[in-house]
C-alpha positions as CSV (number, residue, x, y, z in Angstrom):
1,M,0.1,0.4,0.1
2,P,1.6,3.5,-1.0
3,T,2.1,5.9,2.1
4,T,0.3,9.6,2.3
5,V,1.8,12.3,3.9
6,E,-0.2,15.5,4.1
7,V,1.3,18.8,3.8
8,H,-0.4,21.9,5.4
9,A,1.5,24.7,3.8
10,G,-0.5,28.4,3.5
11,D,-4.3,27.6,2.8
12,R,-3.8,25.0,0.2
13,P,-2.9,21.6,1.8
14,Y,-1.7,18.8,-0.4
15,E,-1.3,14.9,-0.1
16,V,2.5,13.3,-1.1
17,V,1.8,9.9,-2.2
18,I,4.9,7.1,-2.2
19,G,4.8,3.8,-3.5
20,A,4.9,1.7,-6.7
21,G,2.4,2.8,-9.3
22,S,1.1,6.0,-7.7
23,R,1.6,8.2,-11.3
24,H,-1.5,6.3,-12.1
25,L,-3.7,8.1,-9.6
26,L,-3.0,11.3,-12.0
27,P,-5.9,11.4,-13.8
28,A,-7.8,11.1,-10.4
29,I,-6.2,14.3,-9.1
30,V,-6.5,16.3,-12.5
31,E,-10.1,15.6,-12.5
32,R,-10.6,16.8,-8.9
33,L,-8.9,20.0,-9.9
34,G,-11.6,20.4,-12.5
35,A,-8.6,20.9,-15.2
36,R,-9.9,20.6,-18.8
37,R,-5.9,20.4,-20.3
38,A,-2.7,19.6,-18.9
39,V,1.2,20.2,-20.1
40,V,3.3,17.8,-19.2
41,V,6.8,19.0,-18.4
42,S,8.7,15.5,-18.7
43,A,12.4,14.5,-19.2
44,R,11.4,10.8,-18.7
45,P,11.2,9.0,-22.2
46,E,7.9,8.4,-23.6
47,P,6.8,5.1,-22.0
48,W,7.4,6.8,-18.4
49,V,5.7,9.7,-19.3
50,P,2.1,9.9,-17.1
51,D,-1.1,10.1,-18.4
52,P,-3.0,13.2,-17.1
53,G,-6.2,11.8,-18.5
54,V,-7.3,15.0,-20.4
55,P,-6.1,16.4,-23.7
56,S,-2.7,17.6,-23.2
57,T,0.7,18.2,-25.0
58,V,4.3,17.1,-23.4
59,V,7.1,19.8,-23.5
60,P,10.4,17.6,-23.4
61,A,13.0,19.0,-20.5
62,H,16.3,18.2,-19.3
63,D,17.2,17.2,-15.9
64,G,20.8,18.9,-14.7
65,E,21.5,22.1,-13.4
66,H,22.6,23.7,-16.6
67,A,18.8,23.8,-17.3
68,K,17.8,25.8,-14.5
69,T,17.9,29.3,-16.0
70,L,15.3,32.0,-16.6
71,A,15.6,31.2,-20.4
72,T,14.1,27.8,-19.7
73,V,11.2,29.1,-17.9
74,Q,10.5,31.7,-20.7
75,D,10.6,28.7,-23.2
76,L,8.2,27.0,-21.0
77,C,5.9,29.9,-20.5
78,A,5.8,30.4,-24.6
79,R,4.9,26.7,-24.8
80,F,1.8,27.0,-22.3
81,A,0.6,29.7,-23.9
82,A,0.9,28.1,-27.5
83,F,-1.4,25.0,-26.2
84,G,-3.5,27.7,-24.8
85,L,-3.1,26.3,-21.0
86,S,-5.7,28.5,-19.1
87,R,-5.3,29.5,-15.5
88,S,-7.4,26.8,-14.5
89,D,-5.5,24.0,-16.2
90,V,-2.9,22.0,-14.8
91,V,0.8,21.7,-15.3
92,V,2.5,18.3,-14.7
93,T,6.2,17.8,-14.0
94,C,7.6,14.7,-14.6
95,G,11.6,14.4,-13.9
96,G,14.3,15.2,-11.2
97,G,14.6,18.2,-9.1
98,T,15.8,20.5,-12.0
99,T,12.5,19.7,-13.6
100,T,10.1,20.5,-10.7
101,D,12.1,23.5,-9.9
102,V,12.3,25.0,-13.5
103,A,8.7,23.9,-14.7
104,G,7.5,24.7,-10.9
105,L,8.5,28.3,-11.2
106,A,7.3,28.7,-14.7
107,A,3.4,27.5,-13.1
108,A,4.0,30.0,-10.4
109,L,4.3,32.7,-13.2
110,Y,2.2,32.1,-15.8
111,H,-1.3,33.7,-15.5
112,R,0.3,34.5,-12.2
113,G,-0.2,31.1,-10.9
114,V,-1.4,27.9,-12.5
115,A,-1.9,24.2,-10.4
116,V,1.1,22.1,-10.7
117,V,1.3,18.5,-9.9
118,H,4.6,17.1,-9.6
119,V,5.6,13.4,-10.4
120,P,9.4,13.0,-9.2
121,T,11.5,10.6,-10.7
122,T,14.7,10.8,-9.2
123,L,15.5,9.6,-5.5
124,L,16.6,12.9,-4.7
125,A,13.4,14.7,-5.8
126,Q,11.2,12.1,-4.1
127,V,13.0,12.7,-0.6
128,D,13.3,16.4,-1.0
129,A,12.8,18.7,-3.8
130,S,9.3,18.1,-5.1
131,V,7.8,19.0,-1.8
132,G,7.6,22.3,-0.2
133,G,6.7,24.5,-2.6
134,K,10.1,26.1,-3.4
135,T,10.6,26.9,-7.1
136,A,14.0,28.6,-8.4
137,V,16.6,29.0,-10.9
138,N,20.1,29.6,-10.9
139,L,22.3,32.3,-11.7
140,P,26.1,32.9,-12.3
141,A,26.3,34.2,-8.8
142,G,24.9,31.3,-7.2
143,K,22.0,28.4,-7.0
144,N,18.6,29.1,-6.8
145,L,18.5,33.1,-6.3
146,V,15.7,33.6,-8.4
147,G,12.5,31.7,-7.6
148,A,9.0,31.8,-5.7
149,Y,6.9,29.9,-3.3
150,W,4.3,27.9,-5.2
151,Q,2.8,25.1,-3.5
152,P,1.9,22.0,-5.7
153,A,-1.5,20.7,-5.8
154,A,-0.3,17.0,-5.3
155,V,3.0,15.2,-5.6
156,L,3.3,11.2,-6.6
157,C,6.6,9.6,-5.8
158,D,6.3,6.7,-7.7
159,T,9.0,4.4,-6.7
160,D,8.9,2.4,-10.0
161,Y,10.9,5.4,-11.4
162,L,13.9,4.6,-9.4
163,S,14.6,1.3,-11.3
164,T,15.7,3.4,-14.3
165,L,18.1,5.3,-12.1
166,P,22.0,5.1,-13.0
167,P,23.8,4.0,-9.8
168,R,25.4,7.4,-9.1
169,Q,21.9,8.9,-9.2
170,R,20.5,6.5,-6.4
171,R,23.6,7.8,-4.6
172,N,23.1,11.7,-5.5
173,G,19.4,10.9,-3.7
174,L,21.3,9.2,-0.5
175,G,22.9,12.7,0.2
176,E,19.4,14.2,1.3
177,I,18.2,11.1,3.4
178,A,22.0,11.7,5.1
179,R,21.5,15.0,5.9
180,C,18.2,14.2,7.7
181,H,19.9,12.3,10.3
182,F,21.1,15.6,12.0
183,I,17.8,17.7,11.4
184,G,15.4,15.2,13.5
185,A,14.6,12.2,11.2
186,G,17.3,10.4,13.4
187,D,18.9,7.2,11.7
188,L,17.3,5.9,8.6
189,S,19.7,3.4,7.2
190,G,18.0,0.4,8.5
191,L,14.6,1.4,6.2
192,T,13.6,0.6,2.7
193,T,13.8,3.0,0.4
194,E,9.9,4.0,0.6
195,E,10.5,4.3,4.1
196,Q,13.4,6.7,4.0
197,I,11.2,8.9,1.2
198,A,8.1,8.7,3.7
199,A,10.5,9.9,6.6
200,G,12.3,12.5,4.3
201,V,8.6,13.9,3.1
202,A,7.3,13.7,6.5
203,L,10.2,15.9,8.4
204,K,9.9,18.2,5.5
205,A,6.0,18.2,5.7
206,D,6.1,19.3,9.4
207,V,8.9,22.1,8.8
208,V,6.8,23.5,6.1
209,S,3.8,23.7,7.8
210,R,5.3,25.8,10.7
211,D,7.3,27.9,8.2
212,E,6.2,27.9,5.1
213,R,8.4,31.3,3.7
214,D,11.6,30.0,5.5
215,T,11.7,32.9,8.0
216,G,13.4,30.5,10.6
217,L,12.6,26.9,11.2
218,R,12.7,25.8,7.5
219,H,16.5,27.2,7.6
220,I,17.3,23.9,9.3
221,L,16.2,21.9,5.8
222,N,19.5,23.3,4.5
223,Y,21.8,21.3,6.4
224,G,25.1,21.1,4.6
225,H,23.6,22.9,1.6
226,T,25.8,26.0,2.0
227,L,29.0,24.4,1.3
228,G,27.4,21.9,-1.0
229,H,25.8,24.7,-3.4
230,A,29.2,26.2,-3.5
231,L,30.9,23.2,-4.4
232,E,28.3,22.5,-7.5
233,I,29.1,25.9,-8.8
234,A,32.9,25.4,-8.0
235,T,33.2,22.2,-10.0
236,D,30.5,23.4,-12.8
237,F,27.9,20.9,-11.5
238,R,30.1,17.7,-11.8
239,L,29.6,17.3,-8.4
240,Y,25.9,16.4,-8.1
241,H,23.5,18.2,-5.7
242,G,23.2,15.3,-3.2
243,E,26.8,14.6,-3.4
244,A,28.0,18.0,-2.8
245,V,25.6,18.2,0.1
246,A,27.2,15.2,1.8
247,V,30.4,16.8,1.4
248,G,28.6,19.9,3.3
249,T,27.7,17.8,5.7
250,V,30.7,16.7,6.7
251,F,32.0,20.2,6.5
252,A,29.0,21.4,9.3
253,G,29.9,19.0,11.5
254,R,33.5,20.2,11.8
255,L,32.7,23.4,11.5
256,A,30.2,22.8,14.7
257,H,32.6,21.4,16.7
258,S,35.1,24.0,15.7
259,L,32.9,26.4,17.0
260,G,32.2,24.3,20.2
261,R,28.4,23.9,19.3
262,I,29.2,19.6,19.2
263,G,31.7,17.6,20.9
264,A,34.6,15.5,18.6
265,A,32.1,12.4,18.9
266,R,29.1,14.2,17.4
267,A,31.6,15.7,14.6
268,A,32.9,12.6,13.8
269,E,29.2,11.1,13.3
270,H,28.6,13.4,10.4
271,D,31.6,11.6,8.4
272,A,30.3,8.2,9.6
273,V,26.8,8.7,8.4
274,V,28.0,10.1,4.8
275,R,30.2,7.5,4.4
276,H,27.8,5.2,5.5
277,Y,25.6,6.0,2.3
278,G,28.5,5.4,0.1
279,L,29.0,9.2,-0.5
280,P,32.2,11.2,-0.7
281,A,33.4,13.1,2.4
282,A,36.3,15.1,0.8
283,L,36.7,18.3,-0.9
284,P,38.0,18.3,-4.5
285,E,41.7,18.6,-4.7
286,D,41.4,21.4,-7.4
287,V,38.9,23.2,-5.7
288,A,40.4,26.5,-3.9
289,A,39.0,27.2,-0.2
290,E,38.9,31.1,-1.4
291,D,36.6,30.3,-4.6
292,L,34.3,28.4,-2.2
293,I,34.3,31.4,0.5
294,G,33.5,33.6,-2.3
295,V,30.5,31.6,-3.5
296,M,29.2,31.4,-0.3
297,R,29.1,35.0,0.4
298,H,26.2,34.9,-2.2
299,D,24.2,32.4,-0.3
300,K,20.5,33.0,0.6
301,K,21.2,32.9,4.4
302,A,24.4,35.1,4.1
303,V,22.7,38.1,5.7
304,D,25.6,39.0,8.1
305,G,29.1,37.7,6.4
306,L,28.8,33.7,6.1
307,G,25.9,31.6,7.5
308,F,25.3,28.4,8.2
309,V,23.0,25.8,9.8
310,L,24.8,23.8,12.6
311,D,24.2,21.3,15.0
312,G,24.1,22.1,18.6
313,D,22.9,20.9,21.9
314,G,19.6,22.4,20.8
315,G,19.4,21.0,17.6
316,P,20.6,22.5,14.1
317,A,19.8,26.2,13.8
318,L,21.3,28.8,11.6
319,V,24.7,30.3,12.7
320,A,25.1,34.1,11.3
321,G,28.4,36.1,10.9
322,V,31.0,33.1,10.9
323,D,34.2,34.5,10.8
324,A,35.9,33.5,7.2
325,E,39.2,32.9,8.8
326,T,37.3,29.9,10.9
327,V,35.6,28.7,8.1
328,R,39.0,29.1,5.8
329,R,40.7,27.0,8.4
330,V,38.1,24.4,8.6
331,L,38.2,24.0,4.8
332,G,42.2,23.5,5.0
333,E,41.5,20.5,7.5
334,M,39.1,18.8,5.2
335,P,40.2,15.5,3.2
336,R,40.9,16.4,-0.4
337,Q,40.3,13.8,-3.3
338,P,40.3,14.1,-7.2
339,L,37.3,15.2,-8.7
340,D,37.4,12.3,-11.2
341,D,37.2,9.5,-8.3
342,M,34.3,11.7,-6.6
343,V,32.2,11.4,-9.6
344,A,32.6,7.9,-10.9
345,G,29.6,5.7,-12.2
346,D,27.9,7.7,-14.5
347,A,26.9,4.6,-16.7
348,E,22.7,4.7,-17.1
349,P,20.7,1.4,-17.5
350,A,18.2,1.1,-20.5
351,G,15.1,3.5,-20.2
352,A,17.1,6.0,-18.2
353,R,17.6,9.6,-19.3
């Protein structure tokens, strides 16, 4: 039986359904919304594109951070208009976190907001990216700097899609699961994949219900992300998001220890959890600390110098105004690894795209 998690964000609560075959619930959801037409923005091959049950058109999409641009959003909105999509119709996304982010932002902007249903197809998107209503694209200065809050009407996390993923994409999703260990989910390592997804979604649903607009508590969801985003940019996105967040999680433990917020054992736990999931725990050899610090100064949380979500006696919290010299020193103490070794394992199985 599928697992259902309710998200209460603003005045539009919705369900996240997790389980094999859940994409087949899409026609009933579209009917409930009263939509007469749909645009399906899909990064997956035709056999994996879900049927919305109403007249529709499929717009091809491409997962990957290089597609997260305002130009992509403009192109999608133009395709919506060409199809005659109205404000009472629906956009359906089918792909990874890039697709849910970009098409979600296009849905938020087109006609000042049309309904969107996410059908996330990667582990990372199912655990995290498709839930919570954050939509955004990148600028050269940093990740997710242009966006909007636009909650979906529903999210269908069909675990059948996970069978099409390359091994590295599976590992990518584990980066978000690993960071959940330190923000309230506890040890998820012994659970099935479906249970891990449900636990991550339930944690995020609880946080988002109490802080939809990222004014306080929701900051904890960015655990490991400040350095993670900088690593993505510094490697021209050769490091995937979840991989970079894993390295950022290890760094967050070391920085929290350096600031006296946690003990040595808790800092070491960060490294152990990340390595348990087979994720990278070192910085790329050819990425300079100064370059990372420069990018982190543009992070959305950096309102007073450098800011990081860090563990502590009272749990994770946003720590602002962290001294750059401390950050530089902790980065210098991190182990290093050749980037080529960190990004190994890109082979794709049949049916993946």
